PyMOL Python script that loads the backbone (N, CA, C, O; Angstrom):
from pymol import cmd

cmd.read_pdbstr("""\
ATOM      1  N   MET A   1     121.223  89.210 112.497  1.00  0.00           N
ATOM      2  CA  MET A   1     120.449  90.398 112.799  1.00  0.00           C
ATOM      3  C   MET A   1     120.177  91.167 111.506  1.00  0.00           C
ATOM      4  O   MET A   1     121.070  91.357 110.680  1.00  0.00           O
ATOM      5  N   GLN A   2     118.939  91.602 111.350  1.00  0.00           N
ATOM      6  CA  GLN A   2     118.540  92.308 110.139  1.00  0.00           C
ATOM      7  C   GLN A   2     118.644  93.819 110.375  1.00  0.00           C
ATOM      8  O   GLN A   2     118.185  94.329 111.397  1.00  0.00           O
ATOM      9  N   THR A   3     119.251  94.525 109.422  1.00  0.00           N
ATOM     10  CA  THR A   3     119.346  95.979 109.536  1.00  0.00           C
ATOM     11  C   THR A   3     118.222  96.624 108.735  1.00  0.00           C
ATOM     12  O   THR A   3     117.739  96.067 107.749  1.00  0.00           O
ATOM     13  N   VAL A   4     117.821  97.799 109.176  1.00  0.00           N
ATOM     14  CA  VAL A   4     116.747  98.536 108.521  1.00  0.00           C
ATOM     15  C   VAL A   4     117.345  99.804 107.939  1.00  0.00           C
ATOM     16  O   VAL A   4     118.060 100.534 108.626  1.00  0.00           O
ATOM     17  N   SER A   5     117.052 100.066 106.668  1.00  0.00           N
ATOM     18  CA  SER A   5     117.608 101.245 106.010  1.00  0.00           C
ATOM     19  C   SER A   5     116.976 102.526 106.545  1.00  0.00           C
ATOM     20  O   SER A   5     115.884 102.512 107.112  1.00  0.00           O
ATOM     21  N   GLN A   6     117.688 103.628 106.350  1.00  0.00           N
ATOM     22  CA  GLN A   6     117.184 104.925 106.787  1.00  0.00           C
ATOM     23  C   GLN A   6     115.899 105.297 106.049  1.00  0.00           C
ATOM     24  O   GLN A   6     114.998 105.899 106.633  1.00  0.00           O
ATOM     25  N   SER A   7     115.813 104.938 104.767  1.00  0.00           N
ATOM     26  CA  SER A   7     114.594 105.285 104.015  1.00  0.00           C
ATOM     27  C   SER A   7     113.395 104.509 104.546  1.00  0.00           C
ATOM     28  O   SER A   7     112.283 105.035 104.581  1.00  0.00           O
ATOM     29  N   THR A   8     113.612 103.261 104.959  1.00  0.00           N
ATOM     30  CA  THR A   8     112.524 102.474 105.541  1.00  0.00           C
ATOM     31  C   THR A   8     112.073 103.083 106.853  1.00  0.00           C
ATOM     32  O   THR A   8     110.874 103.162 107.122  1.00  0.00           O
ATOM     33  N   LEU A   9     113.017 103.513 107.669  1.00  0.00           N
ATOM     34  CA  LEU A   9     112.673 104.158 108.936  1.00  0.00           C
ATOM     35  C   LEU A   9     111.912 105.457 108.699  1.00  0.00           C
ATOM     36  O   LEU A   9     110.964 105.761 109.424  1.00  0.00           O
ATOM     37  N   ALA A  10     112.324 106.232 107.683  1.00  0.00           N
ATOM     38  CA  ALA A  10     111.641 107.486 107.370  1.00  0.00           C
ATOM     39  C   ALA A  10     110.214 107.222 106.893  1.00  0.00           C
ATOM     40  O   ALA A  10     109.290 107.938 107.280  1.00  0.00           O
ATOM     41  N   LYS A  11     110.029 106.205 106.060  1.00  0.00           N
ATOM     42  CA  LYS A  11     108.683 105.864 105.586  1.00  0.00           C
ATOM     43  C   LYS A  11     107.798 105.418 106.744  1.00  0.00           C
ATOM     44  O   LYS A  11     106.629 105.797 106.818  1.00  0.00           O
ATOM     45  N   ARG A  12     108.352 104.618 107.642  1.00  0.00           N
ATOM     46  CA  ARG A  12     107.595 104.143 108.802  1.00  0.00           C
ATOM     47  C   ARG A  12     107.183 105.319 109.681  1.00  0.00           C
ATOM     48  O   ARG A  12     106.054 105.357 110.172  1.00  0.00           O
ATOM     49  N   ALA A  13     108.082 106.276 109.885  1.00  0.00           N
ATOM     50  CA  ALA A  13     107.773 107.445 110.712  1.00  0.00           C
ATOM     51  C   ALA A  13     106.659 108.284 110.084  1.00  0.00           C
ATOM     52  O   ALA A  13     105.774 108.767 110.790  1.00  0.00           O
ATOM     53  N   ARG A  14     106.701 108.458 108.758  1.00  0.00           N
ATOM     54  CA  ARG A  14     105.643 109.226 108.077  1.00  0.00           C
ATOM     55  C   ARG A  14     104.305 108.508 108.201  1.00  0.00           C
ATOM     56  O   ARG A  14     103.282 109.148 108.446  1.00  0.00           O
ATOM     57  N   LEU A  15     104.298 107.195 108.035  1.00  0.00           N
ATOM     58  CA  LEU A  15     103.063 106.424 108.144  1.00  0.00           C
ATOM     59  C   LEU A  15     102.485 106.541 109.550  1.00  0.00           C
ATOM     60  O   LEU A  15     101.283 106.746 109.719  1.00  0.00           O
ATOM     61  N   GLU A  16     103.341 106.410 110.550  1.00  0.00           N
ATOM     62  CA  GLU A  16     102.863 106.473 111.922  1.00  0.00           C
ATOM     63  C   GLU A  16     102.360 107.864 112.297  1.00  0.00           C
ATOM     64  O   GLU A  16     101.436 107.981 113.101  1.00  0.00           O
ATOM     65  N   SER A  17     102.946 108.919 111.735  1.00  0.00           N
ATOM     66  CA  SER A  17     102.487 110.271 112.057  1.00  0.00           C
ATOM     67  C   SER A  17     101.160 110.594 111.368  1.00  0.00           C
ATOM     68  O   SER A  17     100.433 111.482 111.813  1.00  0.00           O
ATOM     69  N   ALA A  18     100.845 109.891 110.306  1.00  0.00           N
ATOM     70  CA  ALA A  18      99.597 110.119 109.580  1.00  0.00           C
ATOM     71  C   ALA A  18      98.510 109.135 109.995  1.00  0.00           C
ATOM     72  O   ALA A  18      97.451 109.073 109.371  1.00  0.00           O
ATOM     73  N   SER A  19      98.775 108.365 111.051  1.00  0.00           N
ATOM     74  CA  SER A  19      97.857 107.312 111.471  1.00  0.00           C
ATOM     75  C   SER A  19      97.639 107.336 112.974  1.00  0.00           C
ATOM     76  O   SER A  19      98.444 107.875 113.733  1.00  0.00           O
ATOM     77  N   TYR A  20      96.526 106.737 113.382  1.00  0.00           N
ATOM     78  CA  TYR A  20      96.268 106.506 114.798  1.00  0.00           C
ATOM     79  C   TYR A  20      96.653 105.070 115.131  1.00  0.00           C
ATOM     80  O   TYR A  20      96.489 104.163 114.316  1.00  0.00           O
ATOM     81  N   SER A  21      97.163 104.883 116.328  1.00  0.00           N
ATOM     82  CA  SER A  21      97.431 103.525 116.808  1.00  0.00           C
ATOM     83  C   SER A  21      96.095 102.876 117.165  1.00  0.00           C
ATOM     84  O   SER A  21      95.068 103.548 117.251  1.00  0.00           O
ATOM     85  N   LEU A  22      96.126 101.588 117.368  1.00  0.00           N
ATOM     86  CA  LEU A  22      94.918 100.868 117.760  1.00  0.00           C
ATOM     87  C   LEU A  22      94.400 101.403 119.097  1.00  0.00           C
ATOM     88  O   LEU A  22      93.191 101.531 119.288  1.00  0.00           O
ATOM     89  N   ARG A  23      95.301 101.711 120.011  1.00  0.00           N
ATOM     90  CA  ARG A  23      94.895 102.242 121.322  1.00  0.00           C
ATOM     91  C   ARG A  23      94.179 103.588 121.159  1.00  0.00           C
ATOM     92  O   ARG A  23      93.126 103.808 121.757  1.00  0.00           O
ATOM     93  N   ASP A  24      94.748 104.480 120.355  1.00  0.00           N
ATOM     94  CA  ASP A  24      94.125 105.789 120.133  1.00  0.00           C
ATOM     95  C   ASP A  24      92.794 105.647 119.397  1.00  0.00           C
ATOM     96  O   ASP A  24      91.814 106.309 119.738  1.00  0.00           O
ATOM     97  N   PHE A  25      92.766 104.774 118.379  1.00  0.00           N
ATOM     98  CA  PHE A  25      91.551 104.573 117.604  1.00  0.00           C
ATOM     99  C   PHE A  25      90.432 104.017 118.479  1.00  0.00           C
ATOM    100  O   PHE A  25      89.287 104.458 118.375  1.00  0.00           O
ATOM    101  N   SER A  26      90.751 103.057 119.337  1.00  0.00           N
ATOM    102  CA  SER A  26      89.719 102.485 120.213  1.00  0.00           C
ATOM    103  C   SER A  26      89.174 103.544 121.161  1.00  0.00           C
ATOM    104  O   SER A  26      87.975 103.573 121.438  1.00  0.00           O
ATOM    105  N   ALA A  27      90.052 104.419 121.663  1.00  0.00           N
ATOM    106  CA  ALA A  27      89.599 105.496 122.551  1.00  0.00           C
ATOM    107  C   ALA A  27      88.674 106.461 121.813  1.00  0.00           C
ATOM    108  O   ALA A  27      87.672 106.907 122.371  1.00  0.00           O
ATOM    109  N   LEU A  28      89.005 106.785 120.561  1.00  0.00           N
ATOM    110  CA  LEU A  28      88.147 107.674 119.770  1.00  0.00           C
ATOM    111  C   LEU A  28      86.774 107.060 119.529  1.00  0.00           C
ATOM    112  O   LEU A  28      85.765 107.766 119.508  1.00  0.00           O
ATOM    113  N   LEU A  29      86.739 105.739 119.346  1.00  0.00           N
ATOM    114  CA  LEU A  29      85.468 105.054 119.125  1.00  0.00           C
ATOM    115  C   LEU A  29      84.705 104.797 120.421  1.00  0.00           C
ATOM    116  O   LEU A  29      83.510 104.506 120.396  1.00  0.00           O
ATOM    117  N   GLY A  30      85.398 104.906 121.549  1.00  0.00           N
ATOM    118  CA  GLY A  30      84.758 104.660 122.836  1.00  0.00           C
ATOM    119  C   GLY A  30      84.581 103.182 123.134  1.00  0.00           C
ATOM    120  O   GLY A  30      83.632 102.793 123.816  1.00  0.00           O
ATOM    121  N   ILE A  31      85.493 102.352 122.626  1.00  0.00           N
ATOM    122  CA  ILE A  31      85.444 100.921 122.906  1.00  0.00           C
ATOM    123  C   ILE A  31      86.763 100.501 123.548  1.00  0.00           C
ATOM    124  O   ILE A  31      87.759 101.220 123.475  1.00  0.00           O
ATOM    125  N   SER A  32      86.755  99.338 124.171  1.00  0.00           N
ATOM    126  CA  SER A  32      87.970  98.882 124.837  1.00  0.00           C
ATOM    127  C   SER A  32      89.033  98.489 123.819  1.00  0.00           C
ATOM    128  O   SER A  32      88.730  98.140 122.678  1.00  0.00           O
ATOM    129  N   TYR A  33      90.272  98.553 124.257  1.00  0.00           N
ATOM    130  CA  TYR A  33      91.390  98.149 123.403  1.00  0.00           C
ATOM    131  C   TYR A  33      91.237  96.692 122.984  1.00  0.00           C
ATOM    132  O   TYR A  33      91.482  96.347 121.828  1.00  0.00           O
ATOM    133  N   THR A  34      90.834  95.839 123.917  1.00  0.00           N
ATOM    134  CA  THR A  34      90.682  94.409 123.623  1.00  0.00           C
ATOM    135  C   THR A  34      89.619  94.179 122.559  1.00  0.00           C
ATOM    136  O   THR A  34      89.824  93.386 121.639  1.00  0.00           O
ATOM    137  N   SER A  35      88.496  94.857 122.673  1.00  0.00           N
ATOM    138  CA  SER A  35      87.435  94.721 121.664  1.00  0.00           C
ATOM    139  C   SER A  35      87.911  95.212 120.305  1.00  0.00           C
ATOM    140  O   SER A  35      87.627  94.595 119.278  1.00  0.00           O
ATOM    141  N   ALA A  36      88.635  96.323 120.305  1.00  0.00           N
ATOM    142  CA  ALA A  36      89.151  96.870 119.052  1.00  0.00           C
ATOM    143  C   ALA A  36      90.176  95.917 118.430  1.00  0.00           C
ATOM    144  O   ALA A  36      90.188  95.721 117.215  1.00  0.00           O
ATOM    145  N   HIS A  37      91.025  95.333 119.255  1.00  0.00           N
ATOM    146  CA  HIS A  37      92.037  94.405 118.746  1.00  0.00           C
ATOM    147  C   HIS A  37      91.378  93.177 118.127  1.00  0.00           C
ATOM    148  O   HIS A  37      91.763  92.739 117.044  1.00  0.00           O
ATOM    149  N   GLU A  38      90.390  92.630 118.813  1.00  0.00           N
ATOM    150  CA  GLU A  38      89.678  91.465 118.280  1.00  0.00           C
ATOM    151  C   GLU A  38      88.967  91.810 116.968  1.00  0.00           C
ATOM    152  O   GLU A  38      88.985  91.017 116.027  1.00  0.00           O
ATOM    153  N   ALA A  39      88.346  92.983 116.905  1.00  0.00           N
ATOM    154  CA  ALA A  39      87.664  93.409 115.683  1.00  0.00           C
ATOM    155  C   ALA A  39      88.664  93.654 114.554  1.00  0.00           C
ATOM    156  O   ALA A  39      88.382  93.340 113.397  1.00  0.00           O
ATOM    157  N   ALA A  40      89.823  94.210 114.882  1.00  0.00           N
ATOM    158  CA  ALA A  40      90.856  94.445 113.869  1.00  0.00           C
ATOM    159  C   ALA A  40      91.345  93.118 113.291  1.00  0.00           C
ATOM    160  O   ALA A  40      91.584  93.015 112.088  1.00  0.00           O
ATOM    161  N   GLN A  41      91.493  92.114 114.134  1.00  0.00           N
ATOM    162  CA  GLN A  41      91.916  90.797 113.652  1.00  0.00           C
ATOM    163  C   GLN A  41      90.892  90.192 112.692  1.00  0.00           C
ATOM    164  O   GLN A  41      91.258  89.470 111.765  1.00  0.00           O
ATOM    165  N   ARG A  42      89.614  90.487 112.914  1.00  0.00           N
ATOM    166  CA  ARG A  42      88.544  89.981 112.044  1.00  0.00           C
ATOM    167  C   ARG A  42      88.266  90.921 110.871  1.00  0.00           C
ATOM    168  O   ARG A  42      87.425  90.622 110.023  1.00  0.00           O
ATOM    169  N   ASP A  43      88.967  92.053 110.818  1.00  0.00           N
ATOM    170  CA  ASP A  43      88.729  93.089 109.805  1.00  0.00           C
ATOM    171  C   ASP A  43      87.287  93.591 109.901  1.00  0.00           C
ATOM    172  O   ASP A  43      86.609  93.772 108.890  1.00  0.00           O
ATOM    173  N   ALA A  44      86.832  93.811 111.145  1.00  0.00           N
ATOM    174  CA  ALA A  44      85.447  94.195 111.389  1.00  0.00           C
ATOM    175  C   ALA A  44      85.301  95.617 111.925  1.00  0.00           C
ATOM    176  O   ALA A  44      84.277  95.951 112.521  1.00  0.00           O
ATOM    177  N   LEU A  45      86.311  96.453 111.721  1.00  0.00           N
ATOM    178  CA  LEU A  45      86.226  97.849 112.149  1.00  0.00           C
ATOM    179  C   LEU A  45      85.783  98.717 110.977  1.00  0.00           C
ATOM    180  O   LEU A  45      85.980  98.335 109.824  1.00  0.00           O
ATOM    181  N   PRO A  46      85.188  99.877 111.252  1.00  0.00           N
ATOM    182  CA  PRO A  46      84.686 100.726 110.160  1.00  0.00           C
ATOM    183  C   PRO A  46      85.783 101.382 109.325  1.00  0.00           C
ATOM    184  O   PRO A  46      85.498 101.940 108.265  1.00  0.00           O
ATOM    185  N   VAL A  47      87.025 101.325 109.783  1.00  0.00           N
ATOM    186  CA  VAL A  47      88.163 101.852 109.027  1.00  0.00           C
ATOM    187  C   VAL A  47      89.149 100.705 108.841  1.00  0.00           C
ATOM    188  O   VAL A  47      89.487  99.997 109.790  1.00  0.00           O
ATOM    189  N   LYS A  48      89.600 100.534 107.608  1.00  0.00           N
ATOM    190  CA  LYS A  48      90.544  99.450 107.298  1.00  0.00           C
ATOM    191  C   LYS A  48      91.883  99.723 107.962  1.00  0.00           C
ATOM    192  O   LYS A  48      92.457 100.802 107.816  1.00  0.00           O
ATOM    193  N   ALA A  49      92.370  98.727 108.692  1.00  0.00           N
ATOM    194  CA  ALA A  49      93.655  98.854 109.376  1.00  0.00           C
ATOM    195  C   ALA A  49      94.810  98.602 108.414  1.00  0.00           C
ATOM    196  O   ALA A  49      94.709  97.798 107.487  1.00  0.00           O
ATOM    197  N   ILE A  50      95.898  99.303 108.659  1.00  0.00           N
ATOM    198  CA  ILE A  50      97.151  99.062 107.945  1.00  0.00           C
ATOM    199  C   ILE A  50      98.023  98.281 108.908  1.00  0.00           C
ATOM    200  O   ILE A  50      98.279  98.738 110.022  1.00  0.00           O
ATOM    201  N   ARG A  51      98.480  97.112 108.497  1.00  0.00           N
ATOM    202  CA  ARG A  51      99.352  96.307 109.359  1.00  0.00           C
ATOM    203  C   ARG A  51     100.790  96.736 109.155  1.00  0.00           C
ATOM    204  O   ARG A  51     101.261  96.839 108.023  1.00  0.00           O
ATOM    205  N   GLN A  52     101.475  96.983 110.239  1.00  0.00           N
ATOM    206  CA  GLN A  52     102.891  97.339 110.246  1.00  0.00           C
ATOM    207  C   GLN A  52     103.531  96.396 111.255  1.00  0.00           C
ATOM    208  O   GLN A  52     103.673  96.733 112.431  1.00  0.00           O
ATOM    209  N   GLY A  53     103.917  95.208 110.786  1.00  0.00           N
ATOM    210  CA  GLY A  53     104.393  94.183 111.706  1.00  0.00           C
ATOM    211  C   GLY A  53     103.236  93.731 112.580  1.00  0.00           C
ATOM    212  O   GLY A  53     102.225  93.239 112.081  1.00  0.00           O
ATOM    213  N   ARG A  54     103.389  93.900 113.883  1.00  0.00           N
ATOM    214  CA  ARG A  54     102.324  93.526 114.816  1.00  0.00           C
ATOM    215  C   ARG A  54     101.371  94.680 115.111  1.00  0.00           C
ATOM    216  O   ARG A  54     100.369  94.497 115.803  1.00  0.00           O
ATOM    217  N   LEU A  55     101.680  95.866 114.591  1.00  0.00           N
ATOM    218  CA  LEU A  55     100.870  97.051 114.856  1.00  0.00           C
ATOM    219  C   LEU A  55      99.704  97.167 113.887  1.00  0.00           C
ATOM    220  O   LEU A  55      99.795  96.768 112.726  1.00  0.00           O
ATOM    221  N   TYR A  56      98.618  97.717 114.383  1.00  0.00           N
ATOM    222  CA  TYR A  56      97.491  98.109 113.544  1.00  0.00           C
ATOM    223  C   TYR A  56      97.484  99.634 113.531  1.00  0.00           C
ATOM    224  O   TYR A  56      97.465 100.266 114.587  1.00  0.00           O
ATOM    225  N   LEU A  57      97.497 100.218 112.348  1.00  0.00           N
ATOM    226  CA  LEU A  57      97.452 101.668 112.204  1.00  0.00           C
ATOM    227  C   LEU A  57      96.223 102.048 111.392  1.00  0.00           C
ATOM    228  O   LEU A  57      95.814 101.317 110.490  1.00  0.00           O
ATOM    229  N   PHE A  58      95.638 103.192 111.718  1.00  0.00           N
ATOM    230  CA  PHE A  58      94.420 103.657 111.061  1.00  0.00           C
ATOM    231  C   PHE A  58      94.651 105.057 110.515  1.00  0.00           C
ATOM    232  O   PHE A  58      94.942 105.971 111.287  1.00  0.00           O
ATOM    233  N   PRO A  59      94.529 105.251 109.198  1.00  0.00           N
ATOM    234  CA  PRO A  59      94.780 106.566 108.591  1.00  0.00           C
ATOM    235  C   PRO A  59      93.907 107.652 109.224  1.00  0.00           C
ATOM    236  O   PRO A  59      92.688 107.517 109.321  1.00  0.00           O
ATOM    237  N   LYS A  60      94.563 108.726 109.650  1.00  0.00           N
ATOM    238  CA  LYS A  60      93.841 109.815 110.302  1.00  0.00           C
ATOM    239  C   LYS A  60      92.755 110.393 109.408  1.00  0.00           C
ATOM    240  O   LYS A  60      91.680 110.743 109.894  1.00  0.00           O
ATOM    241  N   SER A  61      93.016 110.501 108.106  1.00  0.00           N
ATOM    242  CA  SER A  61      92.016 111.083 107.200  1.00  0.00           C
ATOM    243  C   SER A  61      90.734 110.257 107.192  1.00  0.00           C
ATOM    244  O   SER A  61      89.638 110.817 107.182  1.00  0.00           O
ATOM    245  N   GLN A  62      90.860 108.942 107.197  1.00  0.00           N
ATOM    246  CA  GLN A  62      89.672 108.077 107.197  1.00  0.00           C
ATOM    247  C   GLN A  62      88.961 108.107 108.545  1.00  0.00           C
ATOM    248  O   GLN A  62      87.731 108.081 108.600  1.00  0.00           O
ATOM    249  N   VAL A  63      89.724 108.160 109.628  1.00  0.00           N
ATOM    250  CA  VAL A  63      89.132 108.239 110.966  1.00  0.00           C
ATOM    251  C   VAL A  63      88.378 109.560 111.123  1.00  0.00           C
ATOM    252  O   VAL A  63      87.268 109.583 111.655  1.00  0.00           O
ATOM    253  N   HIS A  64      88.977 110.654 110.662  1.00  0.00           N
ATOM    254  CA  HIS A  64      88.312 111.956 110.754  1.00  0.00           C
ATOM    255  C   HIS A  64      87.031 111.971 109.929  1.00  0.00           C
ATOM    256  O   HIS A  64      86.018 112.522 110.357  1.00  0.00           O
ATOM    257  N   ARG A  65      87.079 111.368 108.750  1.00  0.00           N
ATOM    258  CA  ARG A  65      85.883 111.293 107.902  1.00  0.00           C
ATOM    259  C   ARG A  65      84.790 110.499 108.629  1.00  0.00           C
ATOM    260  O   ARG A  65      83.631 110.914 108.646  1.00  0.00           O
ATOM    261  N   LEU A  66      85.153 109.368 109.224  1.00  0.00           N
ATOM    262  CA  LEU A  66      84.201 108.530 109.950  1.00  0.00           C
ATOM    263  C   LEU A  66      83.552 109.298 111.101  1.00  0.00           C
ATOM    264  O   LEU A  66      82.347 109.193 111.326  1.00  0.00           O
ATOM    265  N   LEU A  67      84.357 110.067 111.822  1.00  0.00           N
ATOM    266  CA  LEU A  67      83.871 110.789 112.996  1.00  0.00           C
ATOM    267  C   LEU A  67      83.299 112.160 112.669  1.00  0.00           C
ATOM    268  O   LEU A  67      82.801 112.851 113.558  1.00  0.00           O
ATOM    269  N   GLY A  68      83.364 112.565 111.393  1.00  0.00           N
ATOM    270  CA  GLY A  68      82.829 113.855 110.982  1.00  0.00           C
ATOM    271  C   GLY A  68      83.660 115.019 111.479  1.00  0.00           C
ATOM    272  O   GLY A  68      83.131 116.090 111.776  1.00  0.00           O
ATOM    273  N   ILE A  69      84.974 114.807 111.570  1.00  0.00           N
ATOM    274  CA  ILE A  69      85.880 115.861 112.009  1.00  0.00           C
ATOM    275  C   ILE A  69      86.434 116.563 110.782  1.00  0.00           C
ATOM    276  O   ILE A  69      86.979 115.922 109.883  1.00  0.00           O
ATOM    277  N   ASP A  70      86.292 117.882 110.749  1.00  0.00           N
ATOM    278  CA  ASP A  70      86.831 118.679 109.649  1.00  0.00           C
ATOM    279  C   ASP A  70      88.356 118.659 109.740  1.00  0.00           C
ATOM    280  O   ASP A  70      88.908 118.859 110.823  1.00  0.00           O
ATOM    281  N   ALA A  71      89.044 118.423 108.628  1.00  0.00           N
ATOM    282  CA  ALA A  71      90.507 118.335 108.615  1.00  0.00           C
ATOM    283  C   ALA A  71      91.152 119.617 109.113  1.00  0.00           C
ATOM    284  O   ALA A  71      92.153 119.557 109.826  1.00  0.00           O
ATOM    285  N   ASP A  72      90.604 120.784 108.757  1.00  0.00           N
ATOM    286  CA  ASP A  72      91.158 122.055 109.218  1.00  0.00           C
ATOM    287  C   ASP A  72      90.991 122.197 110.724  1.00  0.00           C
ATOM    288  O   ASP A  72      91.891 122.682 111.410  1.00  0.00           O
ATOM    289  N   HIS A  73      89.846 121.776 111.234  1.00  0.00           N
ATOM    290  CA  HIS A  73      89.572 121.862 112.662  1.00  0.00           C
ATOM    291  C   HIS A  73      90.473 120.917 113.447  1.00  0.00           C
ATOM    292  O   HIS A  73      90.919 121.265 114.540  1.00  0.00           O
ATOM    293  N   ALA A  74      90.751 119.736 112.915  1.00  0.00           N
ATOM    294  CA  ALA A  74      91.593 118.756 113.605  1.00  0.00           C
ATOM    295  C   ALA A  74      93.034 119.228 113.712  1.00  0.00           C
ATOM    296  O   ALA A  74      93.743 118.835 114.638  1.00  0.00           O
ATOM    297  N   ALA A  75      93.477 120.062 112.785  1.00  0.00           N
ATOM    298  CA  ALA A  75      94.865 120.528 112.781  1.00  0.00           C
ATOM    299  C   ALA A  75      95.079 121.705 113.734  1.00  0.00           C
ATOM    300  O   ALA A  75      96.219 122.011 114.086  1.00  0.00           O
ATOM    301  N   GLU A  76      94.007 122.363 114.153  1.00  0.00           N
ATOM    302  CA  GLU A  76      94.131 123.512 115.038  1.00  0.00           C
ATOM    303  C   GLU A  76      94.474 123.070 116.455  1.00  0.00           C
ATOM    304  O   GLU A  76      93.933 122.081 116.950  1.00  0.00           O
ATOM    305  N   PRO A  77      95.389 123.814 117.117  1.00  0.00           N
ATOM    306  CA  PRO A  77      95.687 123.474 118.509  1.00  0.00           C
ATOM    307  C   PRO A  77      94.507 123.804 119.402  1.00  0.00           C
ATOM    308  O   PRO A  77      93.776 124.760 119.147  1.00  0.00           O
ATOM    309  N   LYS A  78      94.323 123.017 120.445  1.00  0.00           N
ATOM    310  CA  LYS A  78      93.238 123.263 121.391  1.00  0.00           C
ATOM    311  C   LYS A  78      93.592 124.418 122.301  1.00  0.00           C
ATOM    312  O   LYS A  78      94.756 124.616 122.649  1.00  0.00           O
ATOM    313  N   ASP A  79      92.570 125.189 122.689  1.00  0.00           N
ATOM    314  CA  ASP A  79      92.792 126.317 123.595  1.00  0.00           C
ATOM    315  C   ASP A  79      93.206 125.797 124.967  1.00  0.00           C
ATOM    316  O   ASP A  79      92.662 124.806 125.455  1.00  0.00           O
ATOM    317  N   ALA A  80      94.164 126.466 125.580  1.00  0.00           N
ATOM    318  CA  ALA A  80      94.645 126.057 126.896  1.00  0.00           C
ATOM    319  C   ALA A  80      93.727 126.573 128.006  1.00  0.00           C
ATOM    320  O   ALA A  80      93.824 126.130 129.150  1.00  0.00           O
ATOM    321  N   ALA A  81      92.844 127.502 127.668  1.00  0.00           N
ATOM    322  CA  ALA A  81      91.975 128.118 128.684  1.00  0.00           C
ATOM    323  C   ALA A  81      90.840 127.263 129.085  1.00  0.00           C
ATOM    324  O   ALA A  81      90.036 127.660 129.928  1.00  0.00           O
TER     325      ALA A  81
END
""", "prot")
cmd.dss("prot")
cmd.show_as("cartoon", "prot")
cmd.util.cbc("prot")
cmd.orient("prot")
């Protein structure tokens, strides 16, 4: 059994918090998860995926740039009203 160091776990957590999962990214693009997965395997998505084992992660900054979302606006909480 392979052990994972605390620093590796911390780096992985930071990467995941700064990225969208493939499921979230596909929803933002308005395409199915299956289509997004197939495109990610071909490297045919408009944002380069970061591979983390079997996961595909997409940097939030690049996704926001692609979608024209202002970084300040994306960080603001949505109104509950």
